N, C-alpha and C positions, 0 to 999 in steps of 0.2 A: 337688880330690878328695882324700880321705884313703884310703889303702889299707893294709891289714894282711893277715895270713895268712888271715883268715876272711871278711872282708867289705870291700867298697869303699863308702864313704859319699860320695855326691855332694851338691852343694847341693840338688838336686831331691829326693833321698831324705831329706835332713835336714829340708827344709820339709814333706814329707809326714808324717814322723814327728812333728814338732813340732805340726802341725795335728791329727793323731790324738790325741796326748797332751792338747792343749788341749781338744779336743772332748769327750773322755771325762771329764776332770777338771772343766772349767768347766760342762759340761752339768748336773752335779749340784749346782752351787752356786746359792744363792739369796741375794739381798741382804736386808737387814733389812726392806725394804719389799715383799718378795715378788717383786721383779724377778729375771729370769733372769741369772745371772752374778755375779761379785763385786760387792759393793756399792760404789758410787761416790757415794752420796748424802751430801752434807754433813750433812744433818739426822739421818742414821742413827747418828751417833756414830763412824762409821768414821774420820773425820778428826779426832777429838778426841785431843789430845796427852795422854799420861799423864805422871806425875812424872819418870820416867827420861828421857823424850823432852824434856821441858822443861829438864832439867839439861844436855842436849847443846846447848841454845840459849844458855846462860849468857854465853858470850863473843862472841855474834853480835848485830848490830843492823841495823836498817833492812831494805833489800832482801835482804841476806845472811841475816838471821834468818828472814824470810818464805820465801825461796826454799829454804833448807835444810829448814825445817819441812815444806814442801809435798813436797819430794823424799823426805824421810823417810817420810811417810805414804803417798805414792804407791808407793814401793818396798814398803812393808808390804802394801799392797792388791794390787799387780800383779806383784810379784816382778821388776821391772825399773825402770830409771830413766826418767823422763818426758822428752819433748821439751816445750818451752814450751806448744805447742798441745794437749798431752795433758791438762793440768791443768784440770779444770772450773772455770768462773768462780765457781760457788757454793762450791766448796772453797776457792778463793783468798779469797773474802770471809769465809768461816767461820774459816779458820785465821788470817787477818789479825787478826780480833777476839781470838783466843786469845793471839796473840803481841804484841798491841798495836802493830801496824805498819799503816800505811795500805795498803789493798789495791792502790792504784795503783803502789806501789813494786815490785810483782812484775815490772813491765815493765823495771825497772832491774837485775834479777838477771842476772849474767853467766853465760852458758851455755857458755862455753869458757874455757880457761885453767887455771892451777894451783889456783885456789880451788875450782872445781867438782870437779876431780879429787880434791882433799883431802876435800871434802864427801862424795863418793861412797865414798871409802875409809872415812870415819867411819861412814857409814850401813851399809856392808857389815859392818864390824866390830861395830857395835851389834846387827845382826840375826844375827850368827854366820855370815856368808858370807865367802868368800874368792874370789879370781879363780881360774879353773880352770887346772890344769896339764896337760901332755901326758899324764901318767899318768891323770888324771881322764878325759881324752878317750878313752884306750884302754879304761878300765873301761866307759865309756858305750857305746862301740862294741861291745864284747863283750856287754854286757847287751842292747843293741838287737838284735844278731844272734841272740841266744838267744830273745828274747821276741817278735820280730816276723817 
C-alpha cells in the first residue's frame, strides 16, 4: 500500500482504477476492421514497420531481429511489453516476412536477460517513454485522488 497525506492507494484500488481507465479509453477504440478495441490484426497494417522502425533493426539478426520488431509493434499497439504468448501468430508471420526472418525463429527469442532489458530500453526511448519515478507516482496519486 502507498500512503500520502491525501489518499491511500492499495493494490485493489489501483486495479479498480486501471480497469476503469481501460474500459473508458478502450471502449471507444475500434480496429481498422471494425472490431472493438485496439487493432491486433496483422492484415490491418498495424504491424507494418515504418522506415524509422526498420532503422532500429539494422544491427539485429535472426531471432533477435524478429523478437525486437514484434516487441516494438506490440508496445506501440498495447502500451506495454508482451509475454511470448501475447503475440498473435498472424503477427509473427506478418512481421517475419517484413524483416526477412523465418517465423519459427521467434521461439528462440530470449525473454529474460540483459538483451531483452536493452531492447525494452530502446523501445521506450524510441516511443518517448521512460520508467516512472517516485515523483511520477506522487503526481498520479494526487491526480487520481482529485478525479476519482
